[in-house]
N, C-alpha and C positions, 0 to 999 in steps of 0.2 A: 787373623790379619796382624797382630801385630808379633807373633811370632817371625811370620815370614817376614817383615820389614826388619824386624830386630838383624836376621842372619847378614843383611847387607851393610848394618851401620858399623861406623870404626869404632867402635866401642869394645873392650874385651869382653864386658860385663854385659853386651846389649841383650841377652836373652832376658834379662831380670827387667827388661820394659813390658815383658807379658807376665810378670808374675804379682805375687798379692799385692806390693811395694808400689809399683806404678803402673800397673794396668788400670785399677779402679782410677788412678788421678789421671790418667790418660782421657778415660771417659771423662770425667768434669770439665778437664783443659779442654777436650773438644767439641763434647757433646756428643760423641762419636761419627763426627762428620770427618769421611778421609781428607778433605781439603786441610782442615785445621789440623791434622793428625800431620799431614805433610810439610805445612808451614811450621807448627812446632819443632818437629825434628831437623826440619832442613838449619832452623837458627841454632837448635843445639849444638848440630856439625860445625856452623861457622863460628861458632862463641867457644867450643874448647880447646882447651890447652891442649896443644899440640905435643906436650912433652907427657903430659897425663893421659891413658886411655881409656879414663872409667867414663861411664854414664853415672852421674850424682845427683841426688836434688837438687843443692844447689843451682847446680848448671841449669837442669829443668825448669826450676822455678825463675831464673832471669830468662830463659826461651820464652816461658810463658809472658812474662811482660813485655817484652819486646813484640813476638811474633803475633801474640793474640789480643792481650788486655794492659793496655799502659795502666789502667788504675788498678790491676790484679796484685795486689800486693799484699804479705801480710795474712792475715785469715780471708783472703779473697783468693787466694794462690792455690791451686790444688797442690802444689811440691813443696806450702808450706808448711812445717809441723802444728802451727796452729789451724790449719784448714779444717773446718768441720762436716767436711763432705754433702755437703749440698748443692743442686744444680746451679749454675749459674745464668739465672734465666729469670731474675728479677728485673724491674726499671733499671736501664744505667748499666746492666749488667752484658756481657758479649751474646747472652745467647737469649735473651728477653723475646719473647714472641712478636713481630712484628703488628701491633695492632690498628693499623690502618689500613682501609680498605680500598 
């Protein structure tokens, strides 16, 4: 899916989205939900520097914080270097299972 989306993105290196660097981070950032993938990529497109046509970790880090989780900074942001590659499904995190019935 990420490869197909990458073909439509306005970044010259968009195919990297489906690669080893971005692919797993996209999973953690969106919990695999297409709606979150869409929100994240739209935000990245809107935030991009139109003079630079590259997808960057810094851009994706900012887009994640704006589009998905405002508290997702530092090691809680999948696009930050200090992220420890864990699901964001604990209490207070964006993908915490709803415990109410």
